[in-house]
N, C-alpha and C positions, 0 to 999 in steps of 0.2 A: 504493499500499500504506500503511495507516495507521501512524502513528508514535506510540509510547508513550514518554514521558520519566519516569524514576524517580529519586529522590534515592538517593545511595549511602549505605547504612546498615551494611553489614558489611565485615569485613576481605576477604572474598572479592570483594566488589564493588568495593572499593578497588583490589585487585590487578588486577581486570579493567579498571577505568578507566586504570591505569597502562600496561597491556599493549596497550590498543587501537590506538595508533599503530603498533605493530610489524606488525600485520596490515595496516592501512591502507596503509603505506608499504613493504610487503615487496618490492615490485618496483622501488622508487625508488632509483636509485644516489646521489642527492643528499641524502637524509635521514639524519640522524645521531641516534641515539637517546639520551635521557638515561640516566644511572646509575639502574637500577631502584630500588635502595635508597634513593637520595637523594630520588627522587620520592615514594616512600612516606612518608619522614620529613616532607617539605615539606608534604604534603597531608593530614597527620593533625594536626589543631589541638592535640591532647593532647601532641604531640612538637615541633611547630614553635612557637617562642616567639612568633612573630607571631600565634598563636591568641589571645593575650591583648590584641592590639591591633586585632583584626578580627573579622568574622563571615564565615562561609563555608558554602557547601553545594555538593556535587559532584552532577552529573547525568549519567546515561547514557540515550541514546536507542536504542530498539529497534524493529526491524521484523521481523515474523514470527518473534520470540524471539531474533533475532540483534543484537548490539550494532552500531549504525551510526553512533554519534556520541558525543561527551563534551564536557562543559564544566564549568568552576567558576565559581560566583558568589561574589565577594569584596567585602566592604565594608571598606576600609582607613580605619580610624578616625583614624590619624595624618595620612594625606594629606587626608582630608576636612577635618580641622581646620585643617591648615597651608594648605591651598589654598582654604579657604572654599567648599566645594562639597558637594553631596550626591549622591555618585556610587557606583553599583554597577558593578564591574569584572567582565568576563569573560575568563577565561584558560583555558589547557590545553584550548583549543577546537578539536576536530578532528571531520570529519564526512565522509561519502561525498558524492558530487556529486548531491544531491537537496535542492532548496530546502525541501521539506516538513521535512526533518531539521534543517537549520540554523535554520529559522524556529521550530520547536518548542523547540530548545535555547535560542535567544535569549528566547523568551517565558518559559522556566523562570527565567532569570536576571532578567528584568524583573520577574517575579512575586515573586521572593525580594527584590529591590530595593524594590518597592512595599510589601512587608510591613513594611519597616524605614524607610519615609519617604523613600526616595531619589528624586532628580528626573532624573537622567541615567544612561544606561548606556554604558560606555566600554570599549574593549579592542581587541585582546588585551593585558592586562596581568596581573601577578602580585600577589603579597602585597607584594613590594618590587621594587626596580629590579634586583635581582640574579636575579630570575626572568625567564622568557622574556617579551619584549615585542614587539608589533607583528606585522603580517601582511605576509608578503612580497608585494610587487605588482610587483616588477620584478627580473629577475635569476634565473631558474629553471634554468638550465643549468649549474650549478656546485655541487660539494659544500658543504654548510653547515659553518661552523666548529662546535666543540663547544657553544661558549657561546651561540650564536644559532641557533635552530631554523628549519627549512625548512618550507614548507607548499606544497600544490598550487596552481596558478594560479587555480583555481575560487573559492578562499576569498574573496578580495577582492570578486569578482562577487557572491557570496551576501550579503556585508555590505552592499554597495550596493543591492541588490535589496530588502534588509530596511529601507531608508530611512536607513542610517547614512552619515555624511559624515566626511572627514578632519578630524582635530584635530591631528595631528602626524606628521611623517615623519622616518625616520632613514636614514642612508646608510652603506654599508659599502664598504671599500676594501682592496685587495691592494697592499701596499708592499714593493718589492723592496729587499732588503739590499745596499747599496753594496759594492764590492770593498774599500774602506777607508774609514775614518772621514773625512768631508769636512773639508779644512784649515779652512774657515770655522767649522765646528762646534767644532774644537778651539780655535781662537783665541777664539771666543765664549765657550766653557766656562771657559777660563782667566781671561778678564776678569770674568765673572760670579761665579766662586768668589772672586776676590780682592776685587771691589768689595762684595759682600754677606756676606763671610766664611762661605761655604757649603762643604760638602764631601760627597762621596759616602760612604754608609755601606752596607756590605755585611753581611748577617747570615746566621745559620744557623738551621735549624728549631728547635734548642734555645733561641735567643734570642726566638723568636716568643711563646712564653708567659712564659718566665722574666723576660724584660726588657719584657714587655707590648707587643711590636712589632705583634702582631696588632690590638690595639686602636688603636695609634697610626695604623696603616694605615687602618683603617675611620673613625677620627675625622677623618683627612684627607680620605677619600672624602666624609663628610658636609659638610665645610667647602667642598669643591671643588664638589660637585654639587648643593647644596641649592636652587639658584636654577633648575635645570633642570625641564622639563615633568614636573609630578606626582610629583616626587621624594619618596621617603619617607625621612625622616631616621631612621637606625637606632638603636633603644634598645640599651642596653649588653648585655642578655641575648641579643638577636638577634645583635650583633656577636660575642659569645663563641661562639655556635653556628656562625656562618659560619667563624670562625677554626678551630674543631675540624673543620668539614666540608671547608673548601676549602683553607686555607693548608697543611695537612699534606701536601696532593699536590705542592706546588711544588718545583721544583728552584730553590733560592735563588741559583744562578749567574745566573739570568736575572730577578732581582728587584733593581731599582736604586732606592735611597732617597737623597734629599738632606736634609741636616740643616744647621740654622744653627749659630752658634758655641755656643749654649746646649744644643744637642742636640734642639731642636724639628724634628719632621719637617715639611718645607715642600714636598717634591716626591717623586713616585714614579713607577715604571713596574713594574707587576706583570705579568709575561708567563709564558707556559707553553708547552712544546712541544706541538704540536696532537695531541690524542687522538681526533680525529674518525674516522680509519680504525680505531683500536683499538675505539671504541665500536660502530661498524658490525660488525666481526668478532665482538665478544662480545654483540651485540644489547642492550648496556647492562646485562648482568649481570656481577657481579664474580666470582660463584661458580657452579659450582666451578672453571672455568678462565679466566674472563674477566679476573681480575686480572692474569694474565701479559701479555696484550695491552697493558694500560694501563701496567704497569711497564716493559715494553720500550720503549713509545713515549716514556715520561717520561724514563727514566734510561739506556737501553741503546742503542737504535738508533731515534732519533727521526725523524720526518717532515721534509720540507724546510720546513714551515711552523711559524711561532711565532704563538701567539694573544696579541694585544695586549689583555689583559683590562682593565686599569685604568691610565690615564695621567692624572696630575693634578698641579696645582700650587696651593698655598695662595692664595686670593684676594689676600692681601697682597703676594705675590711674582709675580703674574701680569704678563705684559708687560714682565718685566725679563730675559728671556733664560734663565731656569732650564732650559727645555726643552733647550738646548744642552748643559748639564751632564749632564742625564739621558741624552741621546742619545749623547754621547761614550762613556759607560760601557756603555750598552745595545748599541750598534752593535758595539763592540769584543767583547762577549761572543758576540753573534749570529754574528759573522764567525768567531770561534774555534770555535764550536759547529757551524759548517757549515750554517746555516739560509740559505735562498734568499729567503724573503719572510715578511712578517707579515700576519696577518689582523687588520683593525682591529675594534674593538668597534663597536657601532651609535652613530653620531654624528648628533645632531640636524642636519637640513638648514640650520637658522638659525645653528648654532654655527659661525660662520666662523673664530673663533679656533682651534678644534681643526683644522679642515679645513686651514687655512693652515699647520699644522705640517708637513704632507706635501709642501708645494710644492717643497721642495728635493730631493725623492726621486722616482725613478721610481714611478709608482702607476698603478693602473687601477680604475675603478669596478666593484664587484662586485654590489651588491644594494641595493634600496630596500625599506623596510618601513614600515607605516602602522598608526596607531591610528585607530579609527573611533568614533563617538559619536552619540547622538541623545537628545532628551528623552523622558522616559517618563511 
């Protein structure tokens, strides 16, 4: 059956673009939808501040008048400048198991890239590293975390059939919360705090904006992750929107910050009670009643899992044991909160420093995801 690909031009088509995975994954117990309103904001260049630093176009694929696939073509001008490449990204890429559909979608992305002089096509990637990245290629029989999206096993097969090869893999782990803070962690935390004059700082939601802790957290994210694969250093206006959109959701009992004697933020663990089941129950909609599922999971009766969204240490303090100080506070809070395990964020397979952090804890491998690329 012939495939037709059309650029998204209307609000109705944008809503259809965002809703498509709900139909594609309606019978999949592992898929966790994104929040519908957040997706609409992110994918609208007039509302997403990254629209000033990128070019993008959304595409829908149709067969016999029915939507059978979607993708976003993105030219991230910050990353292209900082990494000295000419890359068009594809993201938000979902399709039925029909290679004619995936081929048509990729050709649309390549065409957009060529219009703007790009030399390679790479993905799945988003506007920034806070968007969904990577195609799951291993670990298909477990529910996704909210922050990291699931996809069917055939996706990777399609990308390989389209002549794309691996450029980067990420690993995900499940780390079990110990019954008590390990004694060696407590001892190390005390030594590190004394040696480098560091202290734990707990904050409230009010302080996130009033004392600019939102910006401080994302400034530390920029310093910590700037050397990782294709990382996009976040401009201030993008940071401010992320603060408004995401940090307001957090229960700050599960956010651990480390400061030096001058109040400079040098380490952090930003975690959140899992809202994966809540997202499934609400199908990603906050209204009219979905907000209750999210509020319940975040503040009233949380799941057994905590999502380890961001853990980082300023490069100046890496390899000095600051993680012990972070984990002493974090683990204490997780034990008190009754959490059984944490879902790690995606960690680059080559980032041995991060993976070594979990060696002292019971853990299990959960999932591998991959970014593919080819010249155009």
